PyMOL commands that place a pseudoatom at each C-alpha (Angstrom):
pseudoatom trace, name=CA, resn=UNK, resi=1, chain=A, elem=C, hetatm=0, pos=[86.335, 126.967, 101.334]
pseudoatom trace, name=CA, resn=UNK, resi=2, chain=A, elem=C, hetatm=0, pos=[85.142, 125.561, 98.039]
pseudoatom trace, name=CA, resn=UNK, resi=3, chain=A, elem=C, hetatm=0, pos=[87.680, 122.996, 96.903]
pseudoatom trace, name=CA, resn=UNK, resi=4, chain=A, elem=C, hetatm=0, pos=[88.313, 122.660, 93.183]
pseudoatom trace, name=CA, resn=UNK, resi=5, chain=A, elem=C, hetatm=0, pos=[89.351, 119.218, 91.944]
pseudoatom trace, name=CA, resn=UNK, resi=6, chain=A, elem=C, hetatm=0, pos=[89.384, 116.844, 88.999]
pseudoatom trace, name=CA, resn=UNK, resi=7, chain=A, elem=C, hetatm=0, pos=[86.974, 114.047, 89.827]
pseudoatom trace, name=CA, resn=UNK, resi=8, chain=A, elem=C, hetatm=0, pos=[88.837, 111.459, 87.729]
pseudoatom trace, name=CA, resn=UNK, resi=9, chain=A, elem=C, hetatm=0, pos=[92.122, 112.155, 89.514]
pseudoatom trace, name=CA, resn=UNK, resi=10, chain=A, elem=C, hetatm=0, pos=[90.550, 112.026, 92.967]
pseudoatom trace, name=CA, resn=UNK, resi=11, chain=A, elem=C, hetatm=0, pos=[88.698, 108.786, 92.254]
pseudoatom trace, name=CA, resn=UNK, resi=12, chain=A, elem=C, hetatm=0, pos=[91.725, 107.116, 90.662]
pseudoatom trace, name=CA, resn=UNK, resi=13, chain=A, elem=C, hetatm=0, pos=[94.052, 108.005, 93.544]
pseudoatom trace, name=CA, resn=UNK, resi=14, chain=A, elem=C, hetatm=0, pos=[91.537, 106.960, 96.200]
pseudoatom trace, name=CA, resn=UNK, resi=15, chain=A, elem=C, hetatm=0, pos=[91.058, 103.664, 94.345]
pseudoatom trace, name=CA, resn=UNK, resi=16, chain=A, elem=C, hetatm=0, pos=[94.836, 103.187, 94.289]
pseudoatom trace, name=CA, resn=UNK, resi=17, chain=A, elem=C, hetatm=0, pos=[95.092, 103.799, 98.048]
pseudoatom trace, name=CA, resn=UNK, resi=18, chain=A, elem=C, hetatm=0, pos=[92.298, 101.332, 98.736]
pseudoatom trace, name=CA, resn=UNK, resi=19, chain=A, elem=C, hetatm=0, pos=[93.826, 98.698, 96.441]
pseudoatom trace, name=CA, resn=UNK, resi=20, chain=A, elem=C, hetatm=0, pos=[97.120, 98.944, 98.332]
pseudoatom trace, name=CA, resn=UNK, resi=21, chain=A, elem=C, hetatm=0, pos=[95.273, 98.541, 101.628]
pseudoatom trace, name=CA, resn=UNK, resi=22, chain=A, elem=C, hetatm=0, pos=[93.448, 95.450, 100.326]
pseudoatom trace, name=CA, resn=UNK, resi=23, chain=A, elem=C, hetatm=0, pos=[96.709, 93.877, 99.163]
pseudoatom trace, name=CA, resn=UNK, resi=24, chain=A, elem=C, hetatm=0, pos=[98.331, 94.437, 102.554]
pseudoatom trace, name=CA, resn=UNK, resi=25, chain=A, elem=C, hetatm=0, pos=[95.301, 93.135, 104.437]
pseudoatom trace, name=CA, resn=UNK, resi=26, chain=A, elem=C, hetatm=0, pos=[95.245, 89.983, 102.329]
pseudoatom trace, name=CA, resn=UNK, resi=27, chain=A, elem=C, hetatm=0, pos=[98.952, 89.376, 102.913]
pseudoatom trace, name=CA, resn=UNK, resi=28, chain=A, elem=C, hetatm=0, pos=[98.810, 89.880, 106.671]
pseudoatom trace, name=CA, resn=UNK, resi=29, chain=A, elem=C, hetatm=0, pos=[95.344, 88.816, 107.747]
pseudoatom trace, name=CA, resn=UNK, resi=30, chain=A, elem=C, hetatm=0, pos=[94.248, 86.174, 105.276]
pseudoatom trace, name=CA, resn=UNK, resi=31, chain=A, elem=C, hetatm=0, pos=[97.642, 84.552, 104.716]
pseudoatom trace, name=CA, resn=UNK, resi=32, chain=A, elem=C, hetatm=0, pos=[96.186, 82.549, 101.902]
pseudoatom trace, name=CA, resn=UNK, resi=33, chain=A, elem=C, hetatm=0, pos=[97.988, 81.407, 99.930]
pseudoatom trace, name=CA, resn=UNK, resi=34, chain=A, elem=C, hetatm=0, pos=[100.969, 81.139, 102.251]
pseudoatom trace, name=CA, resn=UNK, resi=35, chain=A, elem=C, hetatm=0, pos=[103.590, 83.710, 101.315]
pseudoatom trace, name=CA, resn=UNK, resi=36, chain=A, elem=C, hetatm=0, pos=[107.188, 83.628, 102.566]
pseudoatom trace, name=CA, resn=UNK, resi=37, chain=A, elem=C, hetatm=0, pos=[107.866, 86.324, 105.163]
pseudoatom trace, name=CA, resn=UNK, resi=38, chain=A, elem=C, hetatm=0, pos=[110.457, 88.148, 103.051]
pseudoatom trace, name=CA, resn=UNK, resi=39, chain=A, elem=C, hetatm=0, pos=[108.015, 88.456, 100.142]
pseudoatom trace, name=CA, resn=UNK, resi=40, chain=A, elem=C, hetatm=0, pos=[105.197, 89.616, 102.427]
pseudoatom trace, name=CA, resn=UNK, resi=41, chain=A, elem=C, hetatm=0, pos=[107.504, 92.256, 103.891]
pseudoatom trace, name=CA, resn=UNK, resi=42, chain=A, elem=C, hetatm=0, pos=[108.754, 93.444, 100.510]
pseudoatom trace, name=CA, resn=UNK, resi=43, chain=A, elem=C, hetatm=0, pos=[105.290, 93.625, 98.945]
pseudoatom trace, name=CA, resn=UNK, resi=44, chain=A, elem=C, hetatm=0, pos=[103.933, 95.396, 102.020]
pseudoatom trace, name=CA, resn=UNK, resi=45, chain=A, elem=C, hetatm=0, pos=[106.650, 98.050, 101.980]
pseudoatom trace, name=CA, resn=UNK, resi=46, chain=A, elem=C, hetatm=0, pos=[106.023, 98.603, 98.277]
pseudoatom trace, name=CA, resn=UNK, resi=47, chain=A, elem=C, hetatm=0, pos=[102.278, 98.993, 98.864]
pseudoatom trace, name=CA, resn=UNK, resi=48, chain=A, elem=C, hetatm=0, pos=[102.793, 101.385, 101.770]
pseudoatom trace, name=CA, resn=UNK, resi=49, chain=A, elem=C, hetatm=0, pos=[105.025, 103.419, 99.489]
pseudoatom trace, name=CA, resn=UNK, resi=50, chain=A, elem=C, hetatm=0, pos=[102.444, 103.353, 96.672]
pseudoatom trace, name=CA, resn=UNK, resi=51, chain=A, elem=C, hetatm=0, pos=[99.610, 104.343, 98.993]
pseudoatom trace, name=CA, resn=UNK, resi=52, chain=A, elem=C, hetatm=0, pos=[101.568, 107.238, 100.496]
pseudoatom trace, name=CA, resn=UNK, resi=53, chain=A, elem=C, hetatm=0, pos=[102.580, 108.386, 97.009]
pseudoatom trace, name=CA, resn=UNK, resi=54, chain=A, elem=C, hetatm=0, pos=[98.895, 108.374, 96.023]
pseudoatom trace, name=CA, resn=UNK, resi=55, chain=A, elem=C, hetatm=0, pos=[98.103, 110.455, 99.115]
pseudoatom trace, name=CA, resn=UNK, resi=56, chain=A, elem=C, hetatm=0, pos=[100.806, 112.930, 98.128]
pseudoatom trace, name=CA, resn=UNK, resi=57, chain=A, elem=C, hetatm=0, pos=[99.539, 112.982, 94.545]
pseudoatom trace, name=CA, resn=UNK, resi=58, chain=A, elem=C, hetatm=0, pos=[96.105, 113.896, 95.904]
pseudoatom trace, name=CA, resn=UNK, resi=59, chain=A, elem=C, hetatm=0, pos=[97.579, 116.604, 98.104]
pseudoatom trace, name=CA, resn=UNK, resi=60, chain=A, elem=C, hetatm=0, pos=[99.573, 118.084, 95.238]
pseudoatom trace, name=CA, resn=UNK, resi=61, chain=A, elem=C, hetatm=0, pos=[96.572, 117.933, 92.915]
pseudoatom trace, name=CA, resn=UNK, resi=62, chain=A, elem=C, hetatm=0, pos=[94.410, 119.860, 95.390]
pseudoatom trace, name=CA, resn=UNK, resi=63, chain=A, elem=C, hetatm=0, pos=[97.190, 122.370, 95.999]
pseudoatom trace, name=CA, resn=UNK, resi=64, chain=A, elem=C, hetatm=0, pos=[97.677, 122.956, 92.262]
pseudoatom trace, name=CA, resn=UNK, resi=65, chain=A, elem=C, hetatm=0, pos=[94.052, 123.274, 91.178]
pseudoatom trace, name=CA, resn=UNK, resi=66, chain=A, elem=C, hetatm=0, pos=[93.234, 125.531, 94.120]
pseudoatom trace, name=CA, resn=UNK, resi=67, chain=A, elem=C, hetatm=0, pos=[96.353, 127.695, 93.676]
pseudoatom trace, name=CA, resn=UNK, resi=68, chain=A, elem=C, hetatm=0, pos=[97.406, 127.158, 97.284]
pseudoatom trace, name=CA, resn=UNK, resi=69, chain=A, elem=C, hetatm=0, pos=[101.099, 127.662, 96.601]
pseudoatom trace, name=CA, resn=UNK, resi=70, chain=A, elem=C, hetatm=0, pos=[104.117, 125.569, 95.773]
pseudoatom trace, name=CA, resn=UNK, resi=71, chain=A, elem=C, hetatm=0, pos=[105.092, 123.075, 98.479]
pseudoatom trace, name=CA, resn=UNK, resi=72, chain=A, elem=C, hetatm=0, pos=[108.804, 122.543, 98.947]
pseudoatom trace, name=CA, resn=UNK, resi=73, chain=A, elem=C, hetatm=0, pos=[108.385, 119.050, 100.387]
pseudoatom trace, name=CA, resn=UNK, resi=74, chain=A, elem=C, hetatm=0, pos=[105.857, 116.320, 100.982]
pseudoatom trace, name=CA, resn=UNK, resi=75, chain=A, elem=C, hetatm=0, pos=[105.450, 117.440, 104.594]
pseudoatom trace, name=CA, resn=UNK, resi=76, chain=A, elem=C, hetatm=0, pos=[104.800, 120.976, 103.427]
pseudoatom trace, name=CA, resn=UNK, resi=77, chain=A, elem=C, hetatm=0, pos=[102.118, 119.714, 101.044]
pseudoatom trace, name=CA, resn=UNK, resi=78, chain=A, elem=C, hetatm=0, pos=[100.305, 118.107, 103.964]
pseudoatom trace, name=CA, resn=UNK, resi=79, chain=A, elem=C, hetatm=0, pos=[100.716, 121.299, 105.999]
pseudoatom trace, name=CA, resn=UNK, resi=80, chain=A, elem=C, hetatm=0, pos=[99.137, 123.280, 103.171]
pseudoatom trace, name=CA, resn=UNK, resi=81, chain=A, elem=C, hetatm=0, pos=[96.077, 121.020, 103.246]
pseudoatom trace, name=CA, resn=UNK, resi=82, chain=A, elem=C, hetatm=0, pos=[95.842, 121.513, 107.009]
pseudoatom trace, name=CA, resn=UNK, resi=83, chain=A, elem=C, hetatm=0, pos=[96.265, 125.289, 106.655]
pseudoatom trace, name=CA, resn=UNK, resi=84, chain=A, elem=C, hetatm=0, pos=[93.401, 125.308, 104.157]
pseudoatom trace, name=CA, resn=UNK, resi=85, chain=A, elem=C, hetatm=0, pos=[91.196, 123.073, 106.319]
pseudoatom trace, name=CA, resn=UNK, resi=86, chain=A, elem=C, hetatm=0, pos=[91.118, 120.176, 103.905]
pseudoatom trace, name=CA, resn=UNK, resi=87, chain=A, elem=C, hetatm=0, pos=[92.737, 118.011, 106.580]
pseudoatom trace, name=CA, resn=UNK, resi=88, chain=A, elem=C, hetatm=0, pos=[92.273, 118.496, 110.339]
pseudoatom trace, name=CA, resn=UNK, resi=89, chain=A, elem=C, hetatm=0, pos=[95.314, 119.756, 112.210]
pseudoatom trace, name=CA, resn=UNK, resi=90, chain=A, elem=C, hetatm=0, pos=[95.051, 116.959, 114.776]
pseudoatom trace, name=CA, resn=UNK, resi=91, chain=A, elem=C, hetatm=0, pos=[96.043, 114.425, 112.115]
pseudoatom trace, name=CA, resn=UNK, resi=92, chain=A, elem=C, hetatm=0, pos=[99.145, 116.171, 110.759]
pseudoatom trace, name=CA, resn=UNK, resi=93, chain=A, elem=C, hetatm=0, pos=[101.583, 114.061, 112.787]
pseudoatom trace, name=CA, resn=UNK, resi=94, chain=A, elem=C, hetatm=0, pos=[100.004, 110.870, 111.432]
pseudoatom trace, name=CA, resn=UNK, resi=95, chain=A, elem=C, hetatm=0, pos=[100.476, 111.987, 107.839]
pseudoatom trace, name=CA, resn=UNK, resi=96, chain=A, elem=C, hetatm=0, pos=[104.002, 113.207, 108.499]
pseudoatom trace, name=CA, resn=UNK, resi=97, chain=A, elem=C, hetatm=0, pos=[104.779, 109.791, 109.963]
pseudoatom trace, name=CA, resn=UNK, resi=98, chain=A, elem=C, hetatm=0, pos=[103.522, 108.151, 106.765]
pseudoatom trace, name=CA, resn=UNK, resi=99, chain=A, elem=C, hetatm=0, pos=[105.805, 110.407, 104.738]
pseudoatom trace, name=CA, resn=UNK, resi=100, chain=A, elem=C, hetatm=0, pos=[108.732, 109.615, 107.017]
pseudoatom trace, name=CA, resn=UNK, resi=101, chain=A, elem=C, hetatm=0, pos=[108.310, 105.880, 106.527]
pseudoatom trace, name=CA, resn=UNK, resi=102, chain=A, elem=C, hetatm=0, pos=[107.972, 106.360, 102.787]
pseudoatom trace, name=CA, resn=UNK, resi=103, chain=A, elem=C, hetatm=0, pos=[111.212, 108.344, 102.747]
pseudoatom trace, name=CA, resn=UNK, resi=104, chain=A, elem=C, hetatm=0, pos=[113.026, 105.548, 104.572]
pseudoatom trace, name=CA, resn=UNK, resi=105, chain=A, elem=C, hetatm=0, pos=[111.631, 102.955, 102.153]
pseudoatom trace, name=CA, resn=UNK, resi=106, chain=A, elem=C, hetatm=0, pos=[112.357, 104.946, 98.997]
pseudoatom trace, name=CA, resn=UNK, resi=107, chain=A, elem=C, hetatm=0, pos=[115.783, 106.279, 99.876]
pseudoatom trace, name=CA, resn=UNK, resi=108, chain=A, elem=C, hetatm=0, pos=[117.038, 103.292, 101.875]
pseudoatom trace, name=CA, resn=UNK, resi=109, chain=A, elem=C, hetatm=0, pos=[118.144, 105.488, 104.754]
pseudoatom trace, name=CA, resn=UNK, resi=110, chain=A, elem=C, hetatm=0, pos=[118.262, 102.382, 106.903]
pseudoatom trace, name=CA, resn=UNK, resi=111, chain=A, elem=C, hetatm=0, pos=[117.124, 98.769, 106.993]
pseudoatom trace, name=CA, resn=UNK, resi=112, chain=A, elem=C, hetatm=0, pos=[113.358, 98.320, 107.136]
pseudoatom trace, name=CA, resn=UNK, resi=113, chain=A, elem=C, hetatm=0, pos=[112.400, 96.734, 110.462]
pseudoatom trace, name=CA, resn=UNK, resi=114, chain=A, elem=C, hetatm=0, pos=[109.747, 94.035, 110.076]
pseudoatom trace, name=CA, resn=UNK, resi=115, chain=A, elem=C, hetatm=0, pos=[108.270, 95.000, 113.475]
pseudoatom trace, name=CA, resn=UNK, resi=116, chain=A, elem=C, hetatm=0, pos=[107.679, 98.537, 112.217]
pseudoatom trace, name=CA, resn=UNK, resi=117, chain=A, elem=C, hetatm=0, pos=[106.034, 97.270, 109.039]
pseudoatom trace, name=CA, resn=UNK, resi=118, chain=A, elem=C, hetatm=0, pos=[103.867, 94.912, 111.090]
pseudoatom trace, name=CA, resn=UNK, resi=119, chain=A, elem=C, hetatm=0, pos=[102.904, 97.815, 113.363]
pseudoatom trace, name=CA, resn=UNK, resi=120, chain=A, elem=C, hetatm=0, pos=[101.913, 99.919, 110.370]
pseudoatom trace, name=CA, resn=UNK, resi=121, chain=A, elem=C, hetatm=0, pos=[99.781, 97.117, 108.967]
pseudoatom trace, name=CA, resn=UNK, resi=122, chain=A, elem=C, hetatm=0, pos=[98.111, 96.340, 112.277]
pseudoatom trace, name=CA, resn=UNK, resi=123, chain=A, elem=C, hetatm=0, pos=[97.702, 99.875, 113.592]
pseudoatom trace, name=CA, resn=UNK, resi=124, chain=A, elem=C, hetatm=0, pos=[97.868, 102.383, 110.747]
pseudoatom trace, name=CA, resn=UNK, resi=125, chain=A, elem=C, hetatm=0, pos=[96.195, 101.136, 107.566]
pseudoatom trace, name=CA, resn=UNK, resi=126, chain=A, elem=C, hetatm=0, pos=[93.149, 103.028, 108.775]
pseudoatom trace, name=CA, resn=UNK, resi=127, chain=A, elem=C, hetatm=0, pos=[95.213, 106.228, 108.557]
pseudoatom trace, name=CA, resn=UNK, resi=128, chain=A, elem=C, hetatm=0, pos=[95.564, 105.736, 104.809]
pseudoatom trace, name=CA, resn=UNK, resi=129, chain=A, elem=C, hetatm=0, pos=[91.830, 105.125, 104.518]
pseudoatom trace, name=CA, resn=UNK, resi=130, chain=A, elem=C, hetatm=0, pos=[91.166, 108.190, 106.666]
pseudoatom trace, name=CA, resn=UNK, resi=131, chain=A, elem=C, hetatm=0, pos=[93.272, 110.365, 104.378]
pseudoatom trace, name=CA, resn=UNK, resi=132, chain=A, elem=C, hetatm=0, pos=[91.277, 109.130, 101.379]
pseudoatom trace, name=CA, resn=UNK, resi=133, chain=A, elem=C, hetatm=0, pos=[88.016, 109.808, 103.224]
pseudoatom trace, name=CA, resn=UNK, resi=134, chain=A, elem=C, hetatm=0, pos=[89.142, 113.321, 104.190]
pseudoatom trace, name=CA, resn=UNK, resi=135, chain=A, elem=C, hetatm=0, pos=[89.893, 114.128, 100.558]
pseudoatom trace, name=CA, resn=UNK, resi=136, chain=A, elem=C, hetatm=0, pos=[86.567, 112.664, 99.450]
pseudoatom trace, name=CA, resn=UNK, resi=137, chain=A, elem=C, hetatm=0, pos=[84.779, 114.706, 102.107]
pseudoatom trace, name=CA, resn=UNK, resi=138, chain=A, elem=C, hetatm=0, pos=[86.491, 117.886, 100.904]
pseudoatom trace, name=CA, resn=UNK, resi=139, chain=A, elem=C, hetatm=0, pos=[85.774, 117.173, 97.252]
pseudoatom trace, name=CA, resn=UNK, resi=140, chain=A, elem=C, hetatm=0, pos=[83.193, 114.719, 95.955]
pseudoatom trace, name=CA, resn=UNK, resi=141, chain=A, elem=C, hetatm=0, pos=[81.038, 114.484, 99.053]
pseudoatom trace, name=CA, resn=UNK, resi=142, chain=A, elem=C, hetatm=0, pos=[80.782, 118.266, 99.375]
pseudoatom trace, name=CA, resn=UNK, resi=143, chain=A, elem=C, hetatm=0, pos=[79.215, 118.772, 95.943]
for i in range(1, 143): cmd.bond("trace and resi %d" % i, "trace and resi %d" % (i + 1))
show_as sticks, trace
zoom trace
């Protein structure tokens, strides 16, 4: 499938995702300057939320410009990218997990557990980068 896209939108959203990742890495792995734990947690949750929102913006952009339909939810937007082979089906649970965490953070369904945030930072920042790479592969790198 040839994927239509606006290069400026794709590049801006990928840059936003990568900036969020860099901020989180600096807070958790460099720890310089020393930041109180509550600030590190709050800034990390905000950057996870921003990165996931940028991923969803990318998904919705690709859906709109390629006339793939009208997703009823964030999870459905990801499913539409999988259905149209922009994202591999094996990764759908990863992206749905990102959306689930974002929903908890945005809507305050429950208290954010620092252990979960730490797990995301240590084990799942690559998932955000992978999403950005998948979109780049489907768009800019395929031209």
